[in-house]
N, CA and C atoms of all chains as a GROMACS GRO file, in nm:
protein
  615
    1MET      N    1   7.132   4.962  11.179
    1MET     CA    2   7.045   5.078  11.189
    1MET      C    3   6.946   5.084  11.073
    2SER      N    4   6.975   5.008  10.966
    2SER     CA    5   6.885   5.012  10.849
    2SER      C    6   6.769   4.918  10.874
    3LEU      N    7   6.679   4.961  10.958
    3LEU     CA    8   6.571   4.874  11.003
    3LEU      C    9   6.435   4.930  10.966
    4GLY      N   10   6.432   5.010  10.860
    4GLY     CA   11   6.308   5.075  10.823
    4GLY      C   12   6.194   4.976  10.799
    5LEU      N   13   6.225   4.867  10.726
    5LEU     CA   14   6.119   4.770  10.696
    5LEU      C   15   6.075   4.697  10.823
    6THR      N   16   6.174   4.666  10.907
    6THR     CA   17   6.142   4.602  11.036
    6THR      C   18   6.053   4.693  11.118
    7ALA      N   19   6.089   4.821  11.122
    7ALA     CA   20   6.010   4.918  11.200
    7ALA      C   21   5.867   4.923  11.148
    8GLU      N   22   5.851   4.917  11.015
    8GLU     CA   23   5.715   4.922  10.958
    8GLU      C   24   5.635   4.797  10.995
    9LYS      N   25   5.703   4.681  10.987
    9LYS     CA   26   5.633   4.557  11.024
    9LYS      C   27   5.591   4.560  11.170
   10LEU      N   28   5.682   4.608  11.255
   10LEU     CA   29   5.648   4.615  11.398
   10LEU      C   30   5.534   4.712  11.422
   11ARG      N   31   5.539   4.824  11.353
   11ARG     CA   32   5.433   4.925  11.370
   11ARG      C   33   5.298   4.865  11.328
   12GLY      N   34   5.302   4.786  11.221
   12GLY     CA   35   5.179   4.719  11.176
   12GLY      C   36   5.125   4.623  11.280
   13ALA      N   37   5.215   4.575  11.365
   13ALA     CA   38   5.173   4.483  11.473
   13ALA      C   39   5.151   4.559  11.603
   14GLY      N   40   5.153   4.693  11.596
   14GLY     CA   41   5.121   4.774  11.714
   14GLY      C   42   5.239   4.804  11.804
   15VAL      N   43   5.361   4.784  11.754
   15VAL     CA   44   5.481   4.806  11.837
   15VAL      C   45   5.569   4.913  11.773
   16GLU      N   46   5.615   5.003  11.855
   16GLU     CA   47   5.706   5.107  11.804
   16GLU      C   48   5.850   5.064  11.829
   17LEU      N   49   5.930   5.067  11.724
   17LEU     CA   50   6.074   5.044  11.740
   17LEU      C   51   6.137   5.176  11.783
   18VAL      N   52   6.214   5.173  11.890
   18VAL     CA   53   6.284   5.293  11.939
   18VAL      C   54   6.431   5.257  11.950
   19GLY      N   55   6.515   5.330  11.881
   19GLY     CA   56   6.658   5.303  11.883
   19GLY      C   57   6.732   5.400  11.974
   20VAL      N   58   6.845   5.356  12.024
   20VAL     CA   59   6.935   5.444  12.100
   20VAL      C   60   7.074   5.423  12.042
   21VAL      N   61   7.136   5.530  12.003
   21VAL     CA   62   7.268   5.520  11.941
   21VAL      C   63   7.371   5.593  12.028
   22GLY      N   64   7.490   5.534  12.041
   22GLY     CA   65   7.591   5.588  12.132
   22GLY      C   66   7.674   5.698  12.070
   23THR      N   67   7.608   5.798  12.019
   23THR     CA   68   7.677   5.910  11.954
   23THR      C   69   7.610   6.038  11.999
   24ALA      N   70   7.689   6.145  12.015
   24ALA     CA   71   7.633   6.272  12.060
   24ALA      C   72   7.525   6.321  11.964
   25ALA      N   73   7.422   6.386  12.020
   25ALA     CA   74   7.305   6.426  11.941
   25ALA      C   75   7.344   6.512  11.820
   26ASN      N   76   7.435   6.607  11.840
   26ASN     CA   77   7.465   6.697  11.728
   26ASN      C   78   7.529   6.621  11.611
   27ARG      N   79   7.619   6.526  11.645
   27ARG     CA   80   7.682   6.451  11.536
   27ARG      C   81   7.586   6.349  11.476
   28ALA      N   82   7.504   6.288  11.563
   28ALA     CA   83   7.406   6.191  11.512
   28ALA      C   84   7.308   6.260  11.419
   29ARG      N   85   7.267   6.382  11.454
   29ARG     CA   86   7.171   6.454  11.370
   29ARG      C   87   7.231   6.484  11.232
   30ARG      N   88   7.360   6.516  11.234
   30ARG     CA   89   7.426   6.541  11.105
   30ARG      C   90   7.428   6.412  11.022
   31TYR      N   91   7.465   6.303  11.088
   31TYR     CA   92   7.472   6.173  11.019
   31TYR      C   93   7.335   6.135  10.963
   32PHE      N   94   7.232   6.148  11.047
   32PHE     CA   95   7.099   6.103  11.006
   32PHE      C   96   7.032   6.200  10.909
   33SER      N   97   7.089   6.319  10.892
   33SER     CA   98   7.030   6.410  10.794
   33SER      C   99   7.049   6.353  10.653
   34TYR      N  100   7.147   6.262  10.636
   34TYR     CA  101   7.170   6.200  10.505
   34TYR      C  102   7.088   6.073  10.488
   35ARG      N  103   7.059   6.008  10.598
   35ARG     CA  104   6.984   5.882  10.591
   35ARG      C  105   6.894   5.874  10.712
   36ARG      N  106   6.782   5.940  10.701
   36ARG     CA  107   6.693   5.953  10.816
   36ARG      C  108   6.628   5.818  10.849
   37PRO      N  109   6.640   5.774  10.974
   37PRO     CA  110   6.576   5.647  11.011
   37PRO      C  111   6.424   5.661  11.013
   38ARG      N  112   6.357   5.551  10.986
   38ARG     CA  113   6.210   5.555  10.980
   38ARG      C  114   6.149   5.517  11.115
   39TYR      N  115   6.223   5.542  11.220
   39TYR     CA  116   6.173   5.516  11.356
   39TYR      C  117   6.249   5.611  11.449
   40PRO      N  118   6.194   5.638  11.569
   40PRO     CA  119   6.262   5.732  11.658
   40PRO      C  120   6.395   5.676  11.707
   41VAL      N  121   6.497   5.760  11.705
   41VAL     CA  122   6.629   5.721  11.755
   41VAL      C  123   6.676   5.829  11.852
   42ALA      N  124   6.724   5.786  11.968
   42ALA     CA  125   6.775   5.878  12.069
   42ALA      C  126   6.927   5.871  12.073
   43ALA      N  127   6.987   5.977  12.124
   43ALA     CA  128   7.134   5.987  12.129
   43ALA      C  129   7.182   5.969  12.272
   44ASP      N  130   7.274   5.878  12.292
   44ASP     CA  131   7.324   5.848  12.426
   44ASP      C  132   7.475   5.824  12.419
   45PRO      N  133   7.552   5.932  12.404
   45PRO     CA  134   7.696   5.915  12.383
   45PRO      C  135   7.769   5.853  12.502
   46ASP      N  136   7.709   5.861  12.620
   46ASP     CA  137   7.774   5.802  12.739
   46ASP      C  138   7.729   5.658  12.764
   47LEU      N  139   7.641   5.606  12.680
   47LEU     CA  140   7.593   5.469  12.692
   47LEU      C  141   7.526   5.443  12.826
   48ALA      N  142   7.462   5.546  12.881
   48ALA     CA  143   7.394   5.530  13.011
   48ALA      C  144   7.281   5.428  13.000
   49SER      N  145   7.212   5.425  12.885
   49SER     CA  146   7.102   5.329  12.868
   49SER      C  147   7.156   5.186  12.868
   50HIS      N  148   7.270   5.167  12.801
   50HIS     CA  149   7.329   5.034  12.793
   50HIS      C  150   7.363   4.985  12.934
   51ARG      N  151   7.413   5.077  13.017
   51ARG     CA  152   7.444   5.039  13.155
   51ARG      C  153   7.315   5.012  13.233
   52ALA      N  154   7.215   5.097  13.212
   52ALA     CA  155   7.089   5.082  13.287
   52ALA      C  156   7.023   4.947  13.257
   53PHE      N  157   7.040   4.900  13.133
   53PHE     CA  158   6.981   4.770  13.097
   53PHE      C  159   7.081   4.656  13.118
   54GLY      N  160   7.199   4.690  13.168
   54GLY     CA  161   7.297   4.588  13.206
   54GLY      C  162   7.364   4.516  13.092
   55LEU      N  163   7.380   4.582  12.978
   55LEU     CA  164   7.443   4.515  12.864
   55LEU      C  165   7.592   4.495  12.890
   56PRO      N  166   7.645   4.378  12.854
   56PRO     CA  167   7.786   4.349  12.880
   56PRO      C  168   7.879   4.447  12.809
   57HIS      N  169   7.992   4.466  12.871
   57HIS     CA  170   8.089   4.563  12.823
   57HIS      C  171   8.227   4.514  12.864
   58THR      N  172   8.323   4.533  12.779
   58THR     CA  173   8.459   4.497  12.818
   58THR      C  174   8.558   4.583  12.740
   59ALA      N  175   8.682   4.576  12.783
   59ALA     CA  176   8.786   4.649  12.708
   59ALA      C  177   8.808   4.578  12.575
   60PHE      N  178   8.854   4.653  12.476
   60PHE     CA  179   8.889   4.595  12.347
   60PHE      C  180   9.010   4.503  12.366
   61THR      N  181   8.994   4.376  12.336
   61THR     CA  182   9.110   4.286  12.335
   61THR      C  183   9.151   4.269  12.188
   62PRO      N  184   9.274   4.220  12.166
   62PRO     CA  185   9.313   4.198  12.026
   62PRO      C  186   9.216   4.106  11.953
   63GLU      N  187   9.161   4.006  12.025
   63GLU     CA  188   9.067   3.912  11.960
   63GLU      C  189   8.939   3.986  11.917
   64ILE      N  190   8.887   4.067  12.006
   64ILE     CA  191   8.764   4.140  11.971
   64ILE      C  192   8.791   4.236  11.857
   65PHE      N  193   8.907   4.301  11.862
   65PHE     CA  194   8.942   4.397  11.758
   65PHE      C  195   8.948   4.327  11.622
   66GLN      N  196   9.007   4.206  11.623
   66GLN     CA  197   9.019   4.130  11.498
   66GLN      C  198   8.880   4.093  11.444
   67ILE      N  199   8.792   4.048  11.534
   67ILE     CA  200   8.657   4.010  11.492
   67ILE      C  201   8.583   4.133  11.438
   68ALA      N  202   8.597   4.245  11.510
   68ALA     CA  203   8.528   4.367  11.467
   68ALA      C  204   8.579   4.411  11.330
   69ASN      N  205   8.710   4.404  11.310
   69ASN     CA  206   8.768   4.443  11.181
   69ASN      C  207   8.715   4.355  11.069
   70ALA      N  208   8.710   4.223  11.095
   70ALA     CA  209   8.663   4.130  10.991
   70ALA      C  210   8.517   4.159  10.956
   71LYS      N  211   8.436   4.189  11.059
   71LYS     CA  212   8.294   4.220  11.034
   71LYS      C  213   8.281   4.346  10.948
   72ILE      N  214   8.357   4.449  10.985
   72ILE     CA  215   8.347   4.576  10.913
   72ILE      C  216   8.400   4.560  10.770
   73ASP      N  217   8.506   4.481  10.754
   73ASP     CA  218   8.557   4.456  10.619
   73ASP      C  219   8.446   4.392  10.534
   74GLY      N  220   8.373   4.298  10.596
   74GLY     CA  221   8.264   4.230  10.526
   74GLY      C  222   8.156   4.328  10.483
   75VAL      N  223   8.121   4.419  10.574
   75VAL     CA  224   8.019   4.520  10.542
   75VAL      C  225   8.066   4.606  10.425
   76ALA      N  226   8.193   4.646  10.432
   76ALA     CA  227   8.247   4.732  10.325
   76ALA      C  228   8.246   4.659  10.191
   77ARG      N  229   8.283   4.530  10.193
   77ARG     CA  230   8.286   4.455  10.067
   77ARG      C  231   8.146   4.432  10.012
   78GLU      N  232   8.051   4.409  10.105
   78GLU     CA  233   7.911   4.395  10.060
   78GLU      C  234   7.862   4.524   9.994
   79ALA      N  235   7.920   4.636  10.040
   79ALA     CA  236   7.882   4.765   9.983
   79ALA      C  237   7.956   4.791   9.852
   80GLY      N  238   8.034   4.690   9.808
   80GLY     CA  239   8.102   4.702   9.680
   80GLY      C  240   8.236   4.773   9.686
   81LEU      N  241   8.287   4.792   9.809
   81LEU     CA  242   8.415   4.861   9.823
   81LEU      C  243   8.529   4.758   9.824
   82LYS      N  244   8.638   4.794   9.760
   82LYS     CA  245   8.755   4.706   9.764
   82LYS      C  246   8.841   4.750   9.881
   83VAL      N  247   8.856   4.661   9.979
   83VAL     CA  248   8.932   4.702  10.097
   83VAL      C  249   9.034   4.594  10.134
   84PRO      N  250   9.152   4.637  10.177
   84PRO     CA  251   9.248   4.541  10.230
   84PRO      C  252   9.201   4.496  10.369
   85ALA      N  253   9.257   4.386  10.420
   85ALA     CA  254   9.219   4.339  10.553
   85ALA      C  255   9.238   4.450  10.655
   86GLY      N  256   9.135   4.476  10.731
   86GLY     CA  257   9.142   4.579  10.835
   86GLY      C  258   9.116   4.719  10.783
   87GLY      N  259   9.086   4.730  10.654
   87GLY     CA  260   9.068   4.864  10.595
   87GLY      C  261   8.922   4.907  10.583
   88GLY      N  262   8.831   4.823  10.636
   88GLY     CA  263   8.689   4.850  10.620
   88GLY      C  264   8.642   4.978  10.686
   89TRP      N  265   8.693   5.005  10.806
   89TRP     CA  266   8.650   5.126  10.878
   89TRP      C  267   8.675   5.250  10.794
   90GLN      N  268   8.802   5.261  10.749
   90GLN     CA  269   8.839   5.382  10.674
   90GLN      C  270   8.760   5.392  10.544
   91ALA      N  271   8.741   5.277  10.478
   91ALA     CA  272   8.670   5.279  10.350
   91ALA      C  273   8.526   5.325  10.370
   92LEU      N  274   8.461   5.275  10.476
   92LEU     CA  275   8.322   5.314  10.500
   92LEU      C  276   8.313   5.460  10.544
   93ASP      N  277   8.409   5.504  10.625
   93ASP     CA  278   8.409   5.645  10.666
   93ASP      C  279   8.420   5.736  10.545
   94ARG      N  280   8.509   5.697  10.452
   94ARG     CA  281   8.524   5.778  10.329
   94ARG      C  282   8.393   5.781  10.253
   95GLU      N  283   8.331   5.663  10.242
   95GLU     CA  284   8.206   5.650  10.168
   95GLU      C  285   8.097   5.737  10.232
   96ASP      N  286   8.098   5.742  10.366
   96ASP     CA  287   7.995   5.817  10.438
   96ASP      C  288   8.030   5.965  10.454
   97GLY      N  289   8.148   6.003  10.409
   97GLY     CA  290   8.190   6.142  10.423
   97GLY      C  291   8.222   6.180  10.567
   98ILE      N  292   8.264   6.082  10.644
   98ILE     CA  293   8.294   6.107  10.786
   98ILE      C  294   8.445   6.117  10.804
   99GLN      N  295   8.485   6.216  10.880
   99GLN     CA  296   8.626   6.229  10.913
   99GLN      C  297   8.662   6.117  11.011
  100PRO      N  298   8.762   6.035  10.980
  100PRO     CA  299   8.792   5.920  11.066
  100PRO      C  300   8.810   5.957  11.214
  101ASN      N  301   8.877   6.068  11.241
  101ASN     CA  302   8.904   6.101  11.381
  101ASN      C  303   8.779   6.137  11.459
  102GLU      N  304   8.674   6.171  11.383
  102GLU     CA  305   8.553   6.217  11.449
  102GLU      C  306   8.496   6.112  11.544
  103PHE      N  307   8.504   5.987  11.504
  103PHE     CA  308   8.443   5.881  11.583
  103PHE      C  309   8.544   5.799  11.661
  104ALA      N  310   8.674   5.820  11.633
  104ALA     CA  311   8.776   5.741  11.700
  104ALA      C  312   8.773   5.761  11.851
  105LEU      N  313   8.743   5.883  11.893
  105LEU     CA  314   8.740   5.910  12.037
  105LEU      C  315   8.627   5.834  12.104
  106ASP      N  316   8.513   5.825  12.036
  106ASP     CA  317   8.401   5.748  12.092
  106ASP      C  318   8.440   5.602  12.107
  107ILE      N  319   8.504   5.547  12.005
  107ILE     CA  320   8.543   5.406  12.010
  107ILE      C  321   8.637   5.384  12.128
  108GLU      N  322   8.731   5.476  12.145
  108GLU     CA  323   8.827   5.461  12.254
  108GLU      C  324   8.755   5.469  12.390
  109ARG      N  325   8.658   5.557  12.399
  109ARG     CA  326   8.586   5.575  12.525
  109ARG      C  327   8.492   5.456  12.552
  110HIS      N  328   8.427   5.408  12.448
  110HIS     CA  329   8.325   5.304  12.467
  110HIS      C  330   8.385   5.165  12.479
  111GLN      N  331   8.501   5.144  12.415
  111GLN     CA  332   8.560   5.010  12.408
  111GLN      C  333   8.457   4.913  12.348
  112ALA      N  334   8.454   4.788  12.397
  112ALA     CA  335   8.366   4.688  12.335
  112ALA      C  336   8.234   4.683  12.411
  113GLN      N  337   8.137   4.755  12.360
  113GLN     CA  338   8.003   4.758  12.421
  113GLN      C  339   7.911   4.666  12.342
  114LEU      N  340   7.851   4.571  12.409
  114LEU     CA  341   7.754   4.485  12.339
  114LEU      C  342   7.619   4.554  12.332
  115THR      N  343   7.542   4.509  12.236
  115THR     CA  344   7.411   4.570  12.211
  115THR      C  345   7.300   4.474  12.256
  116GLY      N  346   7.179   4.522  12.253
  116GLY     CA  347   7.068   4.435  12.292
  116GLY      C  348   6.936   4.497  12.252
  117GLN      N  349   6.832   4.412  12.252
  117GLN     CA  350   6.697   4.459  12.222
  117GLN      C  351   6.605   4.411  12.334
  118PHE      N  352   6.513   4.498  12.371
  118PHE     CA  353   6.421   4.467  12.481
  118PHE      C  354   6.280   4.501  12.436
  119LEU      N  355   6.193   4.402  12.446
  119LEU     CA  356   6.051   4.427  12.417
  119LEU      C  357   5.984   4.464  12.549
  120ILE      N  358   5.930   4.585  12.554
  120ILE     CA  359   5.876   4.641  12.679
  120ILE      C  360   5.726   4.660  12.660
  121ASP      N  361   5.647   4.605  12.751
  121ASP     CA  362   5.501   4.616  12.732
  121ASP      C  363   5.451   4.753  12.780
  122ARG      N  364   5.320   4.775  12.764
  122ARG     CA  365   5.267   4.909  12.792
  122ARG      C  366   5.270   4.944  12.940
  123GLN      N  367   5.295   4.842  13.025
  123GLN     CA  368   5.312   4.871  13.168
  123GLN      C  369   5.458   4.900  13.204
  124GLY      N  370   5.544   4.891  13.105
  124GLY     CA  371   5.685   4.921  13.132
  124GLY      C  372   5.764   4.801  13.181
  125VAL      N  373   5.709   4.680  13.156
  125VAL     CA  374   5.778   4.557  13.199
  125VAL      C  375   5.844   4.492  13.077
  126ILE      N  376   5.968   4.448  13.095
  126ILE     CA  377   6.039   4.379  12.986
  126ILE      C  378   5.975   4.242  12.967
  127ARG      N  379   5.940   4.210  12.844
  127ARG     CA  380   5.874   4.082  12.818
  127ARG      C  381   5.959   3.987  12.734
  128TRP      N  382   6.063   4.041  12.670
  128TRP     CA  383   6.150   3.959  12.586
  128TRP      C  384   6.280   4.037  12.567
  129SER      N  385   6.391   3.965  12.558
  129SER     CA  386   6.516   4.038  12.535
  129SER      C  387   6.611   3.953  12.451
  130ASN      N  388   6.701   4.019  12.387
  130ASN     CA  389   6.806   3.954  12.310
  130ASN      C  390   6.935   4.031  12.334
  131ILE      N  391   7.033   3.962  12.390
  131ILE     CA  392   7.161   4.026  12.420
  131ILE      C  393   7.265   3.975  12.321
  132GLU      N  394   7.332   4.067  12.256
  132GLU     CA  395   7.432   4.031  12.153
  132GLU      C  396   7.531   3.928  12.208
  133THR      N  397   7.557   3.827  12.133
  133THR     CA  398   7.651   3.714  12.158
  133THR      C  399   7.599   3.613  12.260
  134GLU      N  400   7.486   3.642  12.327
  134GLU     CA  401   7.443   3.550  12.433
  134GLU      C  402   7.402   3.415  12.374
  135ARG      N  403   7.341   3.417  12.255
  135ARG     CA  404   7.294   3.290  12.196
  135ARG      C  405   7.397   3.228  12.102
  136ASP      N  406   7.469   3.313  12.028
  136ASP     CA  407   7.556   3.261  11.921
  136ASP      C  408   7.704   3.286  11.946
  137GLY      N  409   7.742   3.325  12.065
  137GLY     CA  410   7.882   3.358  12.088
  137GLY      C  411   7.927   3.472  11.998
  138MET      N  412   8.055   3.469  11.961
  138MET     CA  413   8.108   3.580  11.882
  138MET      C  414   8.049   3.586  11.741
  139ASP      N  415   7.990   3.474  11.694
  139ASP     CA  416   7.922   3.479  11.564
  139ASP      C  417   7.801   3.572  11.569
  140GLY      N  418   7.754   3.599  11.690
  140GLY     CA  419   7.635   3.682  11.703
  140GLY      C  420   7.663   3.830  11.705
  141ILE      N  421   7.791   3.868  11.690
  141ILE     CA  422   7.824   4.011  11.686
  141ILE      C  423   7.750   4.076  11.568
  142ASP      N  424   7.686   4.185  11.595
  142ASP     CA  425   7.615   4.263  11.493
  142ASP      C  426   7.490   4.194  11.440
  143ARG      N  427   7.452   4.081  11.499
  143ARG     CA  428   7.333   4.012  11.448
  143ARG      C  429   7.208   4.071  11.514
  144PHE      N  430   7.123   4.132  11.434
  144PHE     CA  431   6.995   4.184  11.484
  144PHE      C  432   6.891   4.073  11.466
  145PRO      N  433   6.803   4.054  11.562
  145PRO     CA  434   6.704   3.946  11.547
  145PRO      C  435   6.625   3.962  11.417
  146SER      N  436   6.586   3.849  11.358
  146SER     CA  437   6.509   3.856  11.233
  146SER      C  438   6.368   3.907  11.263
  147ASP      N  439   6.302   3.953  11.156
  147ASP     CA  440   6.164   3.999  11.172
  147ASP      C  441   6.076   3.887  11.228
  148ASP      N  442   6.102   3.763  11.180
  148ASP     CA  443   6.022   3.650  11.229
  148ASP      C  444   6.039   3.629  11.379
  149GLU      N  445   6.165   3.640  11.424
  149GLU     CA  446   6.190   3.626  11.568
  149GLU      C  447   6.116   3.733  11.647
  150LEU      N  448   6.122   3.854  11.597
  150LEU     CA  449   6.059   3.965  11.668
  150LEU      C  450   5.907   3.949  11.670
  151LEU      N  451   5.852   3.909  11.556
  151LEU     CA  452   5.706   3.895  11.550
  151LEU      C  453   5.660   3.778  11.636
  152ALA      N  454   5.744   3.672  11.643
  152ALA     CA  455   5.709   3.558  11.730
  152ALA      C  456   5.709   3.603  11.877
  153ALA      N  457   5.806   3.687  11.913
  153ALA     CA  458   5.812   3.738  12.051
  153ALA      C  459   5.688   3.822  12.081
  154LEU      N  460   5.644   3.895  11.979
  154LEU     CA  461   5.525   3.979  11.997
  154LEU      C  462   5.400   3.895  12.018
  155ARG      N  463   5.392   3.789  11.938
  155ARG     CA  464   5.272   3.704  11.948
  155ARG      C  465   5.263   3.640  12.085
  156ALA      N  466   5.380   3.621  12.150
  156ALA     CA  467   5.382   3.557  12.282
  156ALA      C  468   5.344   3.653  12.393
  157LEU      N  469   5.326   3.780  12.360
  157LEU     CA  470   5.294   3.879  12.466
  157LEU      C  471   5.156   3.850  12.526
  158MET      N  472   8.510   3.606  12.813
  158MET     CA  473   8.579   3.724  12.761
  158MET      C  474   8.507   3.852  12.809
  159MET      N  475   8.373   3.848  12.798
  159MET     CA  476   8.296   3.963  12.844
  159MET      C  477   8.278   3.955  12.995
  160GLU      N  478   8.253   4.069  13.056
  160GLU     CA  479   8.215   4.067  13.197
  160GLU      C  480   8.086   3.987  13.212
  161PRO      N  481   8.066   3.921  13.327
  161PRO     CA  482   7.943   3.844  13.345
  161PRO      C  483   7.823   3.937  13.322
  162THR      N  484   7.726   3.884  13.249
  162THR     CA  485   7.613   3.969  13.215
  162THR      C  486   7.521   3.992  13.334
  163THR      N  487   7.479   4.112  13.349
  163THR     CA  488   7.381   4.144  13.452
  163THR      C  489   7.262   4.210  13.383
  164SER      N  490   7.242   4.169  13.258
  164SER     CA  491   7.138   4.232  13.177
  164SER      C  492   7.001   4.212  13.240
  165LEU      N  493   6.917   4.311  13.222
  165LEU     CA  494   6.779   4.298  13.267
  165LEU      C  495   6.711   4.188  13.186
  166ARG      N  496   6.616   4.123  13.247
  166ARG     CA  497   6.551   4.004  13.190
  166ARG      C  498   6.401   4.024  13.180
  167PRO      N  499   6.334   3.938  13.103
  167PRO     CA  500   6.188   3.942  13.102
  167PRO      C  501   6.133   3.932  13.244
  168GLY      N  502   6.037   4.017  13.273
  168GLY     CA  503   5.981   4.024  13.409
  168GLY      C  504   6.034   4.143  13.486
  169ASP      N  505   6.152   4.192  13.446
  169ASP     CA  506   6.208   4.311  13.513
  169ASP      C  507   6.138   4.437  13.462
  170ASP      N  508   6.129   4.536  13.549
  170ASP     CA  509   6.080   4.667  13.505
  170ASP      C  510   6.187   4.733  13.419
  171ALA      N  511   6.146   4.793  13.309
  171ALA     CA  512   6.241   4.867  13.226
  171ALA      C  513   6.272   5.001  13.294
  172PRO      N  514   6.398   5.037  13.305
  172PRO     CA  515   6.428   5.170  13.359
  172PRO      C  516   6.379   5.276  13.261
  173ASP      N  517   6.341   5.389  13.314
  173ASP     CA  518   6.302   5.496  13.222
  173ASP      C  519   6.429   5.558  13.166
  174ILE      N  520   6.426   5.588  13.041
  174ILE     CA  521   6.537   5.664  12.984
  174ILE      C  522   6.479   5.782  12.907
  175THR      N  523   6.537   5.895  12.927
  175THR     CA  524   6.498   6.016  12.854
  175THR      C  525   6.624   6.074  12.795
  176LEU      N  526   6.627   6.085  12.664
  176LEU     CA  527   6.748   6.124  12.593
  176LEU      C  528   6.713   6.221  12.481
  177PRO      N  529   6.810   6.301  12.438
  177PRO     CA  530   6.784   6.385  12.322
  177PRO      C  531   6.761   6.300  12.198
  178SER      N  532   6.674   6.348  12.112
  178SER     CA  533   6.653   6.279  11.984
  178SER      C  534   6.781   6.287  11.901
  179ALA      N  535   6.809   6.180  11.828
  179ALA     CA  536   6.926   6.177  11.740
  179ALA      C  537   6.894   6.231  11.601
  180THR      N  538   6.768   6.272  11.581
  180THR     CA  539   6.731   6.321  11.448
  180THR      C  540   6.672   6.462  11.450
  181ASP      N  541   6.611   6.502  11.561
  181ASP     CA  542   6.539   6.629  11.567
  181ASP      C  543   6.563   6.695  11.702
  182ASP      N  544   6.515   6.818  11.715
  182ASP     CA  545   6.512   6.880  11.847
  182ASP      C  546   6.416   6.799  11.934
  183GLY      N  547   6.434   6.811  12.064
  183GLY     CA  548   6.342   6.742  12.154
  183GLY      C  549   6.402   6.616  12.211
  184THR      N  550   6.324   6.550  12.294
  184THR     CA  551   6.374   6.432  12.364
  184THR      C  552   6.285   6.312  12.332
  185ILE      N  553   6.340   6.196  12.362
  185ILE     CA  554   6.267   6.070  12.350
  185ILE      C  555   6.270   6.005  12.488
  186SER      N  556   6.153   5.966  12.535
  186SER     CA  557   6.144   5.909  12.669
  186SER      C  558   6.063   5.781  12.664
  187LEU      N  559   6.115   5.678  12.728
  187LEU     CA  560   6.039   5.552  12.732
  187LEU      C  561   5.908   5.571  12.806
  188ALA      N  562   5.909   5.659  12.907
  188ALA     CA  563   5.788   5.681  12.987
  188ALA      C  564   5.672   5.727  12.899
  189ALA      N  565   5.704   5.797  12.791
  189ALA     CA  566   5.599   5.849  12.704
  189ALA      C  567   5.520   5.737  12.637
  190TYR      N  568   5.580   5.617  12.630
  190TYR     CA  569   5.512   5.505  12.564
  190TYR      C  570   5.429   5.422  12.661
  191ARG      N  571   5.449   5.448  12.792
  191ARG     CA  572   5.373   5.371  12.892
  191ARG      C  573   5.224   5.396  12.870
  192GLY      N  574   5.149   5.290  12.871
  192GLY     CA  575   5.005   5.303  12.853
  192GLY      C  576   4.966   5.316  12.707
  193GLU      N  577   5.063   5.339  12.620
  193GLU     CA  578   5.034   5.356  12.477
  193GLU      C  579   5.037   5.221  12.406
  194GLY      N  580   5.152   5.158  12.412
  194GLY     CA  581   5.167   5.031  12.342
  194GLY      C  582   5.306   4.978  12.364
  195PRO      N  583   5.331   4.853  12.325
  195PRO     CA  584   5.465   4.797  12.346
  195PRO      C  585   5.571   4.871  12.262
  196VAL      N  586   5.692   4.863  12.312
  196VAL     CA  587   5.807   4.924  12.246
  196VAL      C  588   5.915   4.819  12.231
  197LEU      N  589   5.978   4.815  12.114
  197LEU     CA  590   6.100   4.735  12.103
  197LEU      C  591   6.216   4.833  12.110
  198LEU      N  592   6.286   4.828  12.222
  198LEU     CA  593   6.399   4.918  12.242
  198LEU      C  594   6.525   4.851  12.189
  199ALA      N  595   6.593   4.916  12.097
  199ALA     CA  596   6.715   4.862  12.038
  199ALA      C  597   6.832   4.952  12.076
  200LEU      N  598   6.923   4.896  12.154
  200LEU     CA  599   7.040   4.974  12.200
  200LEU      C  600   7.157   4.941  12.108
  201PHE      N  601   7.201   5.042  12.034
  201PHE     CA  602   7.311   5.024  11.938
  201PHE      C  603   7.441   5.080  11.995
  202ARG      N  604   7.550   5.046  11.930
  202ARG     CA  605   7.676   5.114  11.960
  202ARG      C  606   7.672   5.252  11.896
  203GLY      N  607   7.787   5.319  11.897
  203GLY     CA  608   7.792   5.449  11.833
  203GLY      C  609   7.795   5.435  11.681
  204LEU      N  610   7.779   5.547  11.614
  204LEU     CA  611   7.789   5.550  11.467
  204LEU      C  612   7.937   5.563  11.432
  205TYR      N  613   8.010   5.456  11.447
  205TYR     CA  614   8.156   5.462  11.430
  205TYR      C  615   8.194   5.464  11.284
   0.00000   0.00000   0.00000
């Protein structure tokens, strides 16, 4: 979500970055009041947009859970937090001042939802897309395309 | 592991989505950008 610089680069190239986050508007607004994104973000707690764009979804398997835990532990450690294996979620929630149970229900409801990015032209036609894990398998979890990739896609419009 | 993808592809029409803003009162609609300029739509998970 920390894509402020990316959003500025895209805006400079005439493209607006629009985010959709799978959290209820009231809770998202509270969260973003501490770290306001530099681009428009919409709230979609039911993930209707993800379904409309056909993003893959599956139940949480132990393997996915393990990968997700390892990723979150990495994020927490990069943030300078000391966390035991699997402790990244709680450590980051504490850091963010979020009550752990607040988001647990969403996780349970959403299970493993993959993410994606779609470049949509002014006629409303998709011109480029990137679906999480499609190119890099499970290594691609949480990987947002680089600015260079995005700008190259734009140049091809 | 994942269900077979049925993701929309380049060349497909983007569905319109209209949702409440996650930062302010009001809504955000893809339709509002039609005719304006390209949009990079980024669909994230929840703020877990």
